Structures are given as structure tokens and as C-alpha cells.
C-alpha positions as CSV (number, residue, x, y, z in Angstrom):
1,X,60.0,156.3,157.9
2,X,59.1,153.6,155.3
3,X,57.0,151.2,157.4
4,X,56.9,148.6,154.7
5,X,60.6,148.5,154.6
6,X,61.0,148.5,158.3
7,X,59.0,145.3,158.6
8,X,61.3,143.6,156.1
9,X,64.7,144.7,157.6
10,X,65.4,143.7,161.2
11,X,67.4,145.9,163.5
12,X,71.1,145.2,164.1
13,X,70.8,144.1,167.7
14,X,67.5,142.9,169.2
15,X,66.3,144.9,172.3
16,X,66.7,141.9,174.6
17,X,70.5,141.8,173.8
18,X,71.1,145.3,175.0
19,X,68.5,145.9,177.8
20,X,67.7,143.8,180.9
21,X,64.6,141.6,180.4
22,X,61.6,141.7,182.8
23,X,61.6,139.1,185.5
24,X,59.9,135.7,184.9
25,X,60.8,132.1,185.4
26,X,61.8,131.6,181.8
27,X,64.0,134.7,181.9
28,X,65.6,133.5,185.1
29,X,66.5,130.2,183.5
30,X,67.9,131.9,180.4
31,X,69.7,134.6,182.4
32,X,73.2,133.0,181.9
33,X,72.7,132.7,178.1
34,X,71.4,136.3,177.8
35,X,74.2,137.6,180.0
36,X,76.8,135.8,177.8
37,X,75.2,137.3,174.7
38,X,75.0,140.8,176.1
39,X,78.4,140.9,177.7
40,X,80.4,139.1,175.0
41,X,82.6,142.2,174.4
42,X,83.4,142.5,178.1
43,X,84.2,138.7,178.3
44,X,86.5,139.2,175.4
45,X,88.3,142.0,177.1
46,X,88.5,140.0,180.4
47,X,90.2,137.2,178.4
48,X,92.7,139.6,176.9
49,X,93.5,140.9,180.4
50,X,94.2,137.3,181.7
51,X,96.4,136.7,178.6
52,X,98.3,139.8,179.4
53,X,99.3,138.6,182.9
54,X,99.7,135.0,181.9
55,X,103.3,134.6,180.5
56,X,104.4,131.0,179.7
57,X,106.5,130.6,182.9
58,X,103.8,131.8,185.4
59,X,101.1,129.4,186.7
60,X,97.7,131.1,187.1
61,X,95.7,127.9,187.7
62,X,94.5,127.6,184.1
63,X,92.6,130.8,184.2
64,X,93.5,131.5,180.6
65,X,91.9,128.2,179.5
66,X,88.7,129.0,181.5
67,X,88.5,132.5,180.1
68,X,89.1,131.2,176.5
69,X,86.3,128.6,176.9
70,X,83.9,131.1,178.3
71,X,84.8,133.5,175.5
72,X,84.2,131.0,172.7
73,X,80.8,130.0,174.2
74,X,79.7,133.7,174.6
75,X,80.7,134.7,171.1
76,X,79.0,131.6,169.5
77,X,75.9,132.2,171.5
78,X,75.8,135.8,170.4
79,X,76.3,134.8,166.8
80,X,73.5,132.2,167.0
81,X,70.9,134.4,168.7
82,X,71.7,137.4,166.5
83,X,71.6,135.1,163.4
84,X,75.1,136.0,162.2
85,X,76.8,134.0,159.5
86,X,79.1,131.3,160.9
87,X,81.1,131.3,157.7
88,X,82.3,134.9,157.4
89,X,84.5,135.9,154.4
90,X,87.7,136.5,156.3
91,X,91.1,136.6,154.6
92,X,93.5,133.8,155.6
93,X,90.9,131.9,157.5
94,X,91.5,128.7,155.6
95,X,95.3,128.6,156.0
96,X,94.7,129.3,159.7
97,X,92.5,126.2,160.0
98,X,95.0,124.2,157.9
99,X,98.0,125.2,159.9
100,X,96.2,124.6,163.3
101,X,95.1,121.2,162.1
102,X,98.6,120.3,160.9
103,X,100.2,121.3,164.2
104,X,97.6,119.4,166.2
105,X,98.1,116.2,164.1
106,X,101.9,116.4,164.5
107,X,101.5,117.0,168.3
108,X,99.3,113.9,169.0
109,X,102.4,111.9,169.6
110,X,103.4,114.3,172.4
111,X,100.0,114.2,174.2
112,X,101.8,113.7,177.6
113,X,103.7,117.0,177.2
114,X,101.7,119.9,178.7
115,X,104.2,122.5,177.6
116,X,103.9,121.5,174.0
117,X,100.1,121.9,174.0
118,X,100.4,125.2,175.8
119,X,102.8,126.5,173.1
120,X,100.5,125.2,170.3
121,X,97.5,127.0,171.9
122,X,99.4,130.3,172.4
123,X,100.9,130.3,168.8
124,X,98.1,129.0,166.7
125,X,94.8,127.9,168.3
126,X,93.9,130.9,170.5
127,X,95.0,133.7,168.2
128,X,93.3,132.2,165.2
129,X,90.1,131.6,167.1
130,X,90.1,135.2,168.3
131,X,90.6,136.3,164.7
132,X,87.3,134.5,163.9
133,X,85.4,135.5,167.0
134,X,86.4,139.2,167.2
135,X,83.8,140.1,164.5
136,X,81.0,138.5,166.6
137,X,82.0,140.2,169.9
138,X,82.8,143.7,168.7
139,X,79.9,144.2,166.3
140,X,78.8,147.6,167.6
141,X,80.5,151.0,167.8
142,X,80.0,151.0,171.6
143,X,81.8,147.6,172.0
144,X,84.7,148.9,169.9
145,X,85.0,152.0,172.2
146,X,85.3,149.7,175.2
147,X,88.1,147.7,173.5
148,X,89.9,150.9,172.6
149,X,89.8,152.1,176.2
150,X,91.2,148.8,177.3
151,X,94.1,149.1,174.8
152,X,94.9,152.6,175.8
153,X,94.9,151.7,179.5
154,X,97.1,148.7,178.7
155,X,99.6,151.0,176.9
156,X,99.7,153.4,179.8
157,X,100.4,150.5,182.2
158,X,103.2,149.0,180.1
159,X,104.8,152.5,179.7
160,X,104.6,153.1,183.4
161,X,106.1,149.7,184.2
162,X,108.9,150.1,181.7
163,X,109.9,153.6,182.9
164,X,109.7,152.5,186.5
165,X,112.1,149.6,185.8
166,X,114.4,151.9,183.8
167,X,114.7,154.4,186.7
168,X,115.1,151.6,189.3
169,X,111.8,152.2,191.1
170,X,111.2,148.5,191.6
171,X,108.5,149.0,194.2
172,X,106.3,150.5,191.5
173,X,106.6,147.5,189.2
174,X,103.5,145.4,189.2
175,X,103.0,142.4,189.3
176,X,106.1,141.4,191.3
177,X,107.0,138.4,189.1
178,X,108.3,140.9,186.5
179,X,111.4,141.4,188.7
180,X,111.8,137.7,189.5
181,X,115.2,136.6,188.0
182,X,114.3,132.9,188.3
183,X,111.7,133.1,185.5
184,X,111.8,134.5,182.0
185,X,114.7,136.2,180.4
186,X,116.1,139.8,179.9
187,X,116.1,140.6,183.6
188,X,118.2,143.7,182.8
189,X,115.6,145.2,180.4
190,X,112.0,146.4,180.6
191,X,110.3,143.1,179.8
192,X,106.8,143.8,181.3
193,X,104.5,141.0,182.2
194,X,105.7,139.0,179.2
195,X,109.1,138.4,180.8
196,X,110.7,139.0,177.4
197,X,111.9,142.4,176.2
198,X,111.1,141.9,172.5
199,X,107.5,140.8,173.2
200,X,107.1,143.9,175.5
201,X,108.5,146.1,172.7
202,X,106.2,144.7,170.1
203,X,103.1,145.4,172.2
204,X,104.3,148.9,173.0
205,X,104.9,149.7,169.4
206,X,101.5,148.2,168.2
207,X,99.5,149.9,171.0
208,X,101.4,153.1,170.2
209,X,100.1,153.0,166.7
210,X,96.6,152.4,168.0
211,X,97.1,155.4,170.3
212,X,98.1,157.6,167.3
213,X,94.9,156.7,165.6
214,X,92.9,157.5,168.7
215,X,94.8,160.9,168.9
216,X,93.9,161.6,165.3
217,X,90.2,161.0,166.0
218,X,90.3,163.1,169.2
219,X,89.5,160.1,171.4
220,X,92.9,160.5,173.1
221,X,93.5,164.1,173.8
222,X,94.5,166.6,176.5
223,X,96.9,165.9,179.3
224,X,96.4,162.1,179.3
225,X,97.2,162.0,175.6
226,X,100.3,164.2,175.9
227,X,101.6,162.1,178.8
228,X,101.0,158.8,177.1
229,X,102.6,159.8,173.8
230,X,105.5,161.3,175.7
231,X,106.1,158.2,177.8
232,X,106.0,155.8,174.8
233,X,109.5,156.5,173.3
234,X,111.1,156.3,176.7
235,X,109.4,152.9,177.3
236,X,110.6,151.7,173.9
237,X,114.1,152.8,174.9
238,X,113.9,150.9,178.2
239,X,113.4,147.6,176.4
240,X,117.1,147.8,175.4
241,X,116.4,145.8,172.3
242,X,117.8,146.7,168.9
243,X,115.0,145.1,166.9
244,X,112.4,147.0,168.9
245,X,114.3,150.3,168.4
246,X,114.6,149.7,164.6
247,X,110.9,148.8,164.2
248,X,109.8,151.8,166.3
249,X,112.0,154.2,164.2
250,X,110.6,152.7,161.0
251,X,107.0,152.9,162.1
252,X,107.4,156.5,163.2
253,X,109.1,157.4,160.0
254,X,106.2,155.8,158.0
255,X,103.6,157.7,160.1
256,X,105.7,160.9,159.5
257,X,105.1,160.5,155.8
258,X,101.3,160.3,156.3
259,X,98.9,162.6,154.5
260,X,97.3,163.4,157.8
261,X,98.7,166.6,159.3
262,X,97.8,165.5,162.9
263,X,99.8,162.3,162.5
264,X,102.8,164.1,161.0
265,X,102.9,166.5,164.0
266,X,102.5,163.6,166.4
267,X,105.4,161.7,164.8
268,X,107.6,164.8,165.1
269,X,106.6,165.1,168.8
270,X,107.5,161.4,169.3
271,X,110.9,161.9,167.7
272,X,111.6,164.9,169.9
273,X,110.5,163.0,173.0
274,X,112.7,160.1,172.0
275,X,115.8,162.4,171.7
276,X,115.0,164.1,175.0
277,X,114.4,160.7,176.7
278,X,117.7,159.4,175.4
279,X,119.6,162.4,176.7
280,X,117.9,162.2,180.1
281,X,118.7,158.5,180.3
282,X,122.4,159.2,179.9
283,X,122.3,161.1,183.2
284,X,121.3,157.8,185.0
285,X,124.3,156.1,186.5
286,X,125.8,153.4,184.2
287,X,123.1,154.0,181.6
288,X,125.4,155.2,178.9
289,X,127.6,152.1,179.1
290,X,124.5,149.9,179.2
291,X,123.1,151.5,176.0
292,X,126.5,151.2,174.3
293,X,126.9,147.6,175.3
294,X,123.5,146.8,173.9
295,X,124.2,148.5,170.6
296,X,127.6,146.8,170.2
297,X,126.9,143.4,171.8
298,X,128.1,140.6,169.5
299,X,127.7,137.5,171.7
300,X,123.9,136.9,171.1
301,X,124.5,137.3,167.4
302,X,127.2,134.6,167.4
303,X,124.9,132.2,169.3
304,X,122.0,132.8,167.0
305,X,124.1,132.2,163.9
306,X,125.2,128.8,165.3
307,X,121.5,128.0,166.1
308,X,120.5,129.0,162.6
309,X,123.0,126.7,161.0
310,X,121.9,123.8,163.2
311,X,118.2,124.5,162.6
312,X,118.7,124.6,158.8
313,X,120.4,121.2,159.1
314,X,117.4,119.9,160.9
315,X,115.1,121.3,158.2
316,X,117.1,119.6,155.5
317,X,116.5,116.2,157.2
318,X,112.7,116.6,157.4
319,X,111.8,119.2,154.9
320,X,108.1,118.6,154.2
321,X,106.4,118.2,157.6
322,X,109.2,119.0,160.0
323,X,110.0,117.7,163.4
324,X,106.8,118.6,165.3
325,X,106.0,121.3,167.8
326,X,108.5,122.0,170.6
327,X,111.0,119.5,169.2
328,X,113.6,122.0,168.2
329,X,115.1,123.3,171.5
330,X,116.4,120.0,172.8
331,X,117.5,118.7,169.4
332,X,119.6,121.8,168.6
333,X,121.5,121.2,171.9
334,X,123.1,118.1,170.4
335,X,124.1,120.0,167.2
336,X,125.6,123.2,168.7
337,X,129.0,123.0,170.5
338,X,130.8,125.7,172.4
339,X,127.9,127.2,174.3
340,X,126.6,126.1,177.8
341,X,122.8,126.4,177.5
342,X,120.2,123.8,178.5
343,X,118.2,124.5,175.4
344,X,118.4,126.6,172.2
345,X,115.4,128.6,171.0
346,X,115.2,129.6,167.4
347,X,114.8,133.4,168.1
348,X,113.1,133.4,164.7
349,X,109.4,132.5,164.1
350,X,109.8,131.7,160.5
351,X,112.8,129.4,161.1
352,X,111.0,127.6,163.9
353,X,107.9,127.1,161.7
354,X,110.2,125.6,159.0
355,X,111.9,123.2,161.4
356,X,108.8,122.1,163.3
357,X,106.2,122.2,160.6
358,X,108.2,121.9,157.4
359,X,107.8,123.7,154.1
360,X,104.1,123.0,154.2
361,X,103.7,124.8,157.6
362,X,105.9,127.7,156.5
363,X,103.9,128.1,153.3
364,X,100.6,128.3,155.3
365,X,102.2,130.7,157.8
366,X,103.3,133.0,155.1
367,X,99.8,132.8,153.6
368,X,98.5,133.9,156.9
369,X,101.0,136.8,157.0
370,X,99.7,138.0,153.6
371,X,96.1,137.6,154.9
372,X,96.9,140.0,157.8
373,X,97.7,142.7,155.2
374,X,94.4,142.0,153.4
375,X,92.5,142.4,156.7
376,X,92.1,146.1,156.1
377,X,90.2,145.7,152.8
378,X,87.2,147.9,152.2
379,X,86.4,151.4,153.1
380,X,84.0,152.5,155.9
381,X,81.5,155.1,154.9
382,X,79.1,155.0,157.8
383,X,79.9,157.7,160.4
384,X,79.0,155.4,163.3
385,X,81.9,153.1,162.4
386,X,84.4,155.6,161.1
387,X,85.0,157.0,164.6
388,X,86.1,153.6,166.0
389,X,88.9,151.1,165.7
390,X,87.3,149.6,162.6
391,X,87.4,153.0,160.9
392,X,89.6,154.1,158.0
393,X,92.3,155.7,160.2
394,X,93.5,152.4,161.7
395,X,93.1,150.8,158.3
396,X,95.7,153.2,156.9
397,X,98.1,152.4,159.7
398,X,97.4,148.7,159.6
399,X,100.3,147.8,157.1
400,X,102.7,149.6,159.5
401,X,101.4,147.6,162.5
402,X,101.6,144.3,160.6
403,X,105.2,145.1,159.5
404,X,106.2,145.8,163.2
405,X,104.8,142.3,164.1
406,X,106.4,140.5,161.2
407,X,109.8,142.3,161.5
408,X,110.2,141.4,165.2
409,X,109.2,137.8,164.4
410,X,112.6,137.6,162.8
411,X,114.2,138.0,166.2
412,X,111.9,136.2,168.6
413,X,109.5,133.3,168.5
414,X,106.0,134.7,168.8
415,X,104.7,132.2,171.3
416,X,103.4,135.0,173.7
417,X,99.6,134.6,174.0
418,X,98.7,138.3,174.5
419,X,101.0,139.4,171.6
420,X,99.3,137.1,169.2
421,X,95.9,137.7,170.6
422,X,96.2,141.4,170.2
423,X,97.3,141.3,166.6
424,X,94.7,138.8,165.5
425,X,91.9,140.4,167.4
426,X,92.6,143.7,165.6
427,X,92.9,141.9,162.3
428,X,89.6,140.1,162.9
429,X,87.8,143.4,163.7
430,X,89.1,145.0,160.5
431,X,88.4,141.9,158.4
432,X,84.8,141.3,159.7
433,X,82.1,142.4,157.4
434,X,80.4,145.7,158.4
435,X,76.6,146.0,158.5
436,X,75.1,146.8,155.1
437,X,74.1,150.4,154.4
438,X,70.4,149.3,154.4
439,X,70.5,147.9,157.9
440,X,72.5,150.8,159.2
441,X,70.1,153.2,157.6
442,X,67.2,151.4,159.2
443,X,68.8,151.3,162.6
444,X,69.5,155.1,162.4
445,X,65.9,155.7,161.4
446,X,64.6,153.7,164.3
447,X,66.8,155.5,166.8
448,X,65.7,158.9,165.3
449,X,62.1,158.0,165.6
């Protein structure tokens, strides 16, 4: 080892950040700080878990806010004590700050409306903050493996819940509020803890792509891998949502054209499973008529076209800055005749941004969408990172994943906290700067010695 060089280049993570300190009064006083630094990845995963089971219509006593505040504090402490740059070069970070600031300013007049602030946090503030913080929390291969395990377990849970609801095994659906007809929508479909079938389908599709990358790297293998990839197409079918079906077919077709032989075989297996699952579902009573009705249903399309016309009329009245967050549903009620609904949602993220935040907001939102594609920039050459979620495999699949998210945003408003948190967390991990080769080489040498 070059001892002169080793004195100049510090290790990636100080020993006190990874190993328990010896007992002393000073260490006892600093224990909460050191714990936050050491367990920042676990706190991040805990926050994602709370977001998963915190749909907009279910009250969990503000647990999501507490978890988010703890997460921000832990990540910033970790960045401070490990001397990380607080101004990382992340694509689309500036338009994220600008759009968040714009929505906050236009919402100040609605400070009494808790729902408005909750929607603003779920759509803008929380996911954009996680995009920035993900690089601080998941800065080691071990932390990324923990996140990957959480994502695969989440996929298994969502597949199990969707299939149980499809087969009518309601006693196996957890938590019980998923089957509560008084909250959420799409009671007749597999909607998961999001209480909305499209949101459930987007997460299933995105996590399915993550699982394919795990399968390619050998992280997901054997019987668990076979069961999970077999259950995925059936769970997608159970959402009974045409947009989800189309995006899943498109993503599997894209993967099928991959240069990787393992991914091509996996995509063929998914297609075969989807066909078998479709044939089996036809044996379930009334399932054939349900699928046919969903494929041919015209009513929702007519309602959406009427909403689109009314929304475009609103956009023409206030084109630059829009009407403000959460102002569209009640205003559209006055402009749409012939349908008995208490409020009308846009069912289109881009249209809602245009109406509520104007052309300026839509421009910033599209800039962020472009930045999501740019998050995969760079190629990982270090072996320690190539075998993780930040490796080149997920970077190759990343455009497919982003297209799934953006395509489904045409049919639903992406105000689901976990959906946005998942996409922007993965984007932040890919976009974060990797350790330089000199530091990685030094850390490897220290470990070897």
C-alpha cells in the first residue's frame, strides 16, 4: 500500500459511522446523532414503508410526516458528518425546486385547507426531497442491497394481495382497508394499499422491472424468483386497467429486445405466464364477462372527454400560473353537465398541472420528466457498485421504467406518495455521483490490508 497516498485520501465511511462506539458520557450524549447517521438507510426504508400504507383517504395519525422529518434530519446529519457535498450535480434538481416553490406560493391562500397541503407534499415536496436525499442515504453497496430486498418484498406483497383479491380470498387481503368500499375507488379491481388500480399497476410494473434486473444479476433466483416472476403478470391482470395492461405489454416487449440473453428468456417466460394466467382466470365465475366489460367499457372515456374539455377551458382563462393546487375538482363540477359526481378529477397528471400551475408549471414538470431520463447518465466500472441497484443493468432498463410512469400519468393524477417516492428515490440513486476511482481503490486496499 502507498502510505503517503493513504494519508491524503480519507476512507469512504469513517469507522464510527459503521461500528458501535465505546461507552463514554460524550458518546452517550451523541448516541442519537450517531444512530441517525449509521441507520439513515434503514430510516429511509421505514419511511417508504409508511408511505406504502398511507393512502390519501386513510388517517395514520401523521406518521408519514414524522417519518419524513426524521428521514430528512438523518440524511442531512449523515451528509454533514461524512463531509458530503450539499450541492450535488443532479439532473432536474433546479426545476424541482422551482416547481415546488411555485406550488407553495400559489397555495398560501389556501393555508386552511389540509387536503391541499397534503396533495402538494405527496406530488411535489416529498418525492423531490427524496430524489435529493437518496444519494446521501444509499451511499454504500450494502445499503443498496437492503433497499433492493425491501423492493422485492414489496413486490411479493403486492402480487399476493392482488391475486388474493382476484380469486376472492378476502381474508388474505391485508390491511383490511383495501376492501373497504367507503374509501378510495376501483373496489372491483386489485387496488392494493393505494386504493386505486392504476397506482397499484404502476408500482407492480416498476418493481417488476427492478426484479428483472435482480434476476439478471442473480440476486433473485431459485424458487422465490420463479414464483415472483410467475405471479407478476397475474397481478397485473387483476388490476383490470387497460393503461396498466398496455404499459406492461410495452415494457415486456422492450425487455424482450434486450441484448441480454437472460432478460430475453425472462420476458418470454412472463409472456407465457400472462397467457396461462389469462386462460386460468377465464375459469373463474363471471371473470370472462368482467374482462370483456373492462376492455369495451366506454362510460369512463366519455366522462373523461367531458372533463378534458372543461379543464382546457379553465386553462384558457388562466394560462400562465393556473388556478392553484386542488382548485380543479370543484370548479369542473360547475362546467360539466349530465354526470352526477361530487367532484371531477383530471385523470391526467399533465392536464392537472396545466390547469393548476399554468404553462409555467407544465414547462417545469416536463423539464423534470426529461431529467428523469438523464438520471441514468454515466457508466459504473467499479465491481462493488455494478452488482447493486446503481449498476449498469438498471440503468439500461431505466428508460423503460420512466416510460411506464409517464405513460400511466396520462390516465391518472400521480398524487400517490409511495408511487412518486419510489420513482424519485430510484432516480436519485442513479443520478447521485459515485465515489471516485481513487477513493474506491483506497477503500479496497484498506479492506485488503
